N, C-alpha and C positions, 0 to 999 in steps of 0.2 A: 483473506481468510474471513470469516461471516463471523460478528458474536453478536449480541444484542435478544431482545424479546423479539417476541411473536410480530409480526410491522411492525419494527420497530430496531428497523439494522443498524450497525455500526462492522466496520472491517478495520482488519487491521491490516498494515501493509509489510507483505512478508517475503522473506528470502527463503526461498524453499528448493525441494531436490523438484526436477517434472516429474518424476516417478509418484512422488505424494498426491494422497489425495487433498479436496479442497481444504479439506482444516484439520488434515490432517500431521504430521512430524513436520516442523518447520526450522531454518537453522536461526535465524536471526528476524525480529519485529522490528523496521524502519523507518514505521511511522503508523498513523490512522485517520480514517477519514468518515466523518459525520454527517450521510447526507438527511437527515432530518431539520436541521436547522435551517436559518433562509439568513444569509448564503452559507452550503454547505462548508462545513468546516475541514480543512485538510490540513495535518501535521506530519511533515516529512524530516528526515533526519537525511540532511542532502550530500553528507560529508559522507554516511556510510554508504546511501544510494549510489555516490559515486564511485564509490569503493567498489562496489559488487558490479557496478558496470566495467570496473576496469580487469574486471578476475576474468572475464565471460557470462555475466549473467545477464540473461534477456527481460526487460521489464514487460508485459501484457501489453496491450494496447489501452486499455482501462488505465493501468499504472503509470503509464509513461503520459497519457492525456492529463491524471489529477497531479504529478508533478510538474507538466509545463505550467497548467494553471496557478497552480501553487510559489512556483518561481517565478512568473510573471505579476505577480499578486503581491509581491513581495514580502 
């Protein structure tokens, strides 16, 4: 889910239904991503991320890559 001002994007990592719009209804916010700082800031609630994967949620490729990078960085 995109937030932030024009040309200054920030993103929320959310759990949503497949039918929902990009910035529409969501079930839960599980993290955030700020690409404007160096290095890019990723904050993820890994406990909730793993829970949603356990109940059948499918992460997008972008979210999967962000979480993988976040977990590697510590």
